[in-house]
N, C-alpha and C positions, 0 to 999 in steps of 0.2 A: 715813376717818373725820376723819382731819386738813382735809381739804378742806372736809367737810360742816360739819364745827365752826367753820372760818373764815367759810364762806358762810354760815353760820346765826346768826353773831355769839355762838355760845357759847365761843368763844376769846376771852380777854380777857387783859389785863396786869393786870387786877384781882389785888392780892396775896391775897386770898381764893381765888382759883381758879387758882393756879400748879400746883397738885398735879394738878389735872384737866387742864390744859393740856400737862403733860410726859407724861401717859398718853397724850394724842393723839399726840404727838410720837413717843413710844415705839412706840407701835402703827403709824404711818407708817414708822419707822425698819425695824421688823422688815418690813413688807411690803416694802421697797425690798430688804433683805438676801436676802428670800427669791426675789426676781424677780433679783437679780443673780447668785445662785447657780444659777438655772434656766438664765440665760443662758449661764453659763460651763460649766455640764454640755453644752449644746448645741453649744459650740465644740469639746469633746472633747478630744483627747490636747494639743492647744497650752495648754490651760486647766490642765491635771495640776499645773504647777509653782506656780502662783498660788494653786490651790485648797489644796495640801499648804501653803504658806507661811500660808493663812487658818486653819489647824488649829490654829496656834499664837496666833491671837487672844486676846486677854485676854476678848473676850466670847463668851459660851455661846452666844448666837444665830449667831453668825458661825460658830464651830467645828462646830455642829449641822448648818449650812447647806452648809458646805463638804464636810463629811462625806457628807451626802446628795448633793450633786452629784457625788463622787467615785463614790458607789456607781452613780449612774445611768450615768456613763461606762463604769464595768464594767472587764473585764481589763486595757484599756490604761491604768489607772489605778495600775497593779501597783507603781509605784515609791511610791507614798503608803502602801503597806501597814505599813510600820515605825511610822509616826506614827499611823495608824489604828488598829493594834493597841494602842499604848500608851494612847491617848485611851479605848479600849473597856475598858480595865482600871483606869485610874487617874483620868480626869477627875472632878472635881468634881461637875459637873453629870449628873444622870441623863439626860436629854434628850441631852446629847453620847456620854454612853457607849453609849446604845442605837441613836444614827445612826451611830456607829463603828462598832460591831458589826454590824449590817445592812449597812453599805458594806464590810466586810471580807468578809462573804458573798456579796455582789454582785460584788466586785472579783476575788475567788479562790474562785469555788464549789467545792464538794468533788465530786469526779467519783468516779464507782463504777467500779471496774475491772472486767473481765472477765477470769476465769481460764481 
């Protein structure tokens, strides 16, 4: 969206359109964050520490993306469980709480025991 806006001439330094420009930048930033989280998830175990640190970001999209990536890594991300559980319970952003809850389920799925 940002590149298209720049190429089309819709992104401008005109004061009246700064909010529109910021929306383009925010959308591009979110796309970059999602791509980065997916890339880290594909790295697997070596990325767990960095993703766990990203769970502490002041930006909800970063926390949500990190939680999703840890969920994609699965059981190998067990070291992140305490932080994920905390976010699932108390994060102010609903999107982060949901992403963390889903990640907890994927990192430590319930197992049925045979008796």
